[in-house]
C-alpha positions in Angstrom: 0.0 0.0 0.0 1.2 3.5 -0.9 2.7 5.3 2.2 0.4 8.3 1.8 -2.7 6.2 1.5 -1.6 4.2 4.6 -1.2 7.5 6.5 -4.6 8.7 5.2 -6.2 5.5 6.4 -4.7 6.2 9.8 -6.1 9.8 9.8 -9.5 8.5 8.8 -9.5 5.9 11.7 -8.5 8.6 14.2 -11.3 10.9 12.8 -13.8 8.0 13.3 -12.5 7.4 16.8 -12.9 11.1 17.7 -16.4 11.2 16.1 -17.4 8.2 18.2 -16.2 9.8 21.4 -18.0 13.0 20.4 -21.2 11.1 19.8 -20.9 9.2 23.1 -20.5 12.6 25.0 -23.7 13.8 23.4 -25.6 10.6 24.1 -24.4 10.1 27.7 -27.4 8.8 29.8 -26.3 11.0 32.7 -26.6 14.0 30.3 -30.3 13.2 29.7 -30.8 12.8 33.4 -29.2 16.2 34.0 -31.5 17.8 31.5 -34.5 16.2 33.2 -33.4 17.3 36.7 -32.8 20.8 35.4 -36.4 20.9 34.1 -37.7 19.6 37.4 -35.6 22.2 39.3 -37.1 25.0 37.1 -40.6 23.6 37.6 -40.2 23.5 41.4 -38.6 27.0 41.5 -41.6 28.3 39.5 -44.1 26.8 42.0 -42.1 28.0 44.9 -41.9 31.6 43.5 -45.7 31.6 43.1 -46.4 30.3 46.6 -43.9 32.8 48.1 -45.7 35.6 46.2 -49.0 34.4 47.5 -47.6 34.3 51.0 -46.4 37.9 50.7 -49.7 39.1 49.3 -51.5 37.2 52.1 -49.3 38.9 54.8 -49.9 42.3 53.3 -53.7 41.7 53.1 -53.7 40.5 56.7 -51.9 43.6 57.9 -54.5 45.8 56.2 -57.3 43.8 57.7 -55.8 44.1 61.2 -55.7 47.9 60.8 -59.3 48.0 59.6 -60.3 45.8 62.5 -58.5 48.0 65.0 -60.2 51.1 63.4 -63.7 49.4 63.6 -63.2 48.4 67.2 -62.1 51.9 68.1 -65.1 53.4 66.5 -67.4 50.9 68.1 -66.0 51.8 71.5 -66.6 55.4 70.9 -70.2 54.7 69.8 -70.8 52.6 72.9 -69.5 55.3 75.2 -71.8 57.8 73.5 -74.7 55.3 73.7 -74.3 54.8 77.4 -73.2 58.3 78.4 -76.8 59.5 78.7 -76.0 62.3 76.3 -78.4 61.1 73.7 -82.0 62.3 74.3 -83.6 61.8 71.0 -85.0 58.4 70.2 -84.1 58.9 66.6 -80.5 59.7 67.3 -80.4 56.7 69.8 -81.6 54.4 67.1 -79.0 55.7 64.7 -76.2 55.2 67.2 -77.4 51.7 67.9 -77.5 50.9 64.2 -74.0 52.3 63.7 -72.8 50.1 66.6 -74.4 47.0 65.1 -72.8 47.8 61.7 -69.4 48.2 63.3 -69.8 45.0 65.2 -70.8 43.1 62.1 -67.9 44.7 60.2 -65.5 43.6 63.0 -66.9 40.0 62.9 -66.4 39.9 59.1 -62.9 41.2 59.4 -62.0 38.6 62.1 -63.4 35.8 59.9 -61.4 37.0 56.9 -58.3 37.3 59.0 -58.8 33.7 60.3 -59.3 32.4 56.8 -56.1 34.1 55.7 -54.2 32.6 58.6 -55.4 29.1 57.6 -54.4 29.7 54.0 -51.1 31.1 55.0 -50.4 28.0 57.1 -51.2 25.7 54.2 -49.0 27.8 51.9 -46.2 27.8 54.4 -46.4 24.0 54.7 -46.5 23.6 50.9 -43.6 26.0 50.5 -41.6 24.1 53.0 -42.2 20.9 51.2 -41.2 22.4 47.9 -38.0 23.8 49.4 -37.2 20.3 50.5 -37.9 18.9 47.1 -35.8 21.6 45.5 -32.8 20.8 47.8 -33.2 17.1 47.0 -33.3 17.8 43.2 -30.3 20.2 43.4 -28.3 17.7 45.5 -29.0 15.0 43.0 -28.2 17.4 40.1 -24.9 18.4 41.6 -23.8 14.7 42.0 -24.7 13.9 38.4 -23.0 17.1 37.1 -19.8 16.0 38.9 -20.0 12.5 37.3 -20.7 14.1 33.9 -17.7 16.5 34.2 -15.4 13.7 35.2 -16.4 11.6 32.2 -16.3 14.5 29.7 -12.9 15.6 31.1 -11.5 12.1 30.6 -12.9 11.8 27.0 -11.7 15.3 26.1 -8.2 14.3 27.2 -8.5 11.2 24.9 -9.7 13.5 22.1 -6.6 15.8 22.5 -4.4 12.7 22.4 -6.1 11.5 19.2 -5.9 14.9 17.7 -2.2 15.0 18.3 -1.8 11.6 16.6 -3.9 12.8 13.7 -1.6 15.8 13.2 1.4 13.5 13.2 -0.3 11.1 10.6 -1.6 13.9 8.3 2.0 15.3 8.0 2.7 12.3 5.7 -0.3 13.1 3.4 0.0 15.6 0.5 -2.2 18.7 0.8 -4.1 17.8 -2.3 -4.9 14.3 -1.1 -5.9 15.6 2.3 -8.1 18.2 0.7 -9.9 15.5 -1.3 -10.4 13.5 1.9 -11.8 16.5 3.9 -14.2 17.4 1.0 -15.6 13.9 0.9 -16.0 13.2 4.7 -19.6 14.4 5.1 -20.9 12.7 1.9 -19.2 9.4 2.8 -20.2 9.6 6.5 -16.6 9.7 7.6 -15.5 6.6 5.6 -13.8 8.1 2.6 -10.8 5.8 2.0 -11.5 2.0 1.6 -9.3 -0.9 0.8 -9.7 -3.1 -2.2 -9.3 -6.8 -1.6 -9.7 -9.4 -4.4 -11.0 -6.7 -6.7 -13.9 -5.8 -4.3 -14.5 -2.3 -3.0 -14.4 -2.3 0.8 -17.1 0.4 0.9 -19.9 -0.9 -1.3 -18.7 -4.5 -1.6 -19.1 -4.4 -5.4 -16.4 -5.7 -7.8 -14.3 -3.1 -9.7 -13.7 -3.0 -13.4 -10.3 -4.1 -14.8 -9.5 -0.5 -15.8 -10.0 0.7 -12.2 -7.9 -2.1 -10.8 -5.2 -1.4 -13.4 -5.1 2.3 -12.3 -4.8 1.2 -8.7 -2.0 -1.2 -9.4 -0.1 1.4 -11.4 -0.6 4.1 -8.8 -2.1 6.5 -11.3 -3.2 9.3 -8.9 -6.5 9.2 -7.0 -8.8 6.4 -8.0 -12.5 6.4 -6.9 -15.0 3.5 -6.8 -17.2 3.7 -9.9 -20.2 2.6 -7.8 -20.0 4.4 -4.4 -17.5 7.1 -5.2 -15.1 6.4 -2.3 -11.3 6.8 -2.6 -9.7 3.5 -3.2 -6.4 1.9 -2.1 -5.0 -1.6 -2.5 -4.9 -3.6 0.7 -1.5 -4.9 1.7 
């Protein structure tokens, strides 16, 4: 086999090895798990943010209701003092004050009920939020562990890729620029397998027999010879 073609075959094998490692890095099961955990993390964070916002709104609403309740009770005390002071002589005014007292009492009762409901809702939200924080910590802990595993694996494979790339550079130094350009141009179309060996007159790519003229060119070493069927670059096996 021609020395250049032998070197090009080595380049091709190294390229295929690097492509395989690259594919394995993309298809790592732990990578898919990391993506799923990140989606879960984002989902929990969204739910947590909504509940925390609801809690803040509930606390603000509760503070306003307590102020309203204090004001209603204060007004009711003033009305009671006026009612029992003996200052009111007119039956009509007395009825008005009593009606106002009743309205304030009902308003205070309504406010107390709403405050109680808010407290119950806040307790439920607080419990739900606590549970979500626990879930988030669990997911983030699991995510951190898988990320470390992924980083260790990728680091090891990247080191292998650098070593293979160094070997490729050494091998391609023995290939002419024109032959290397032909190989690079054909890599995508041939799915990485550009150069194939011919054994017993059979193309190693498509497994179809070659014509005598093609075999003759190969044996004479008349430049680049391509399979008449699959178009791959041919070389004679040792």
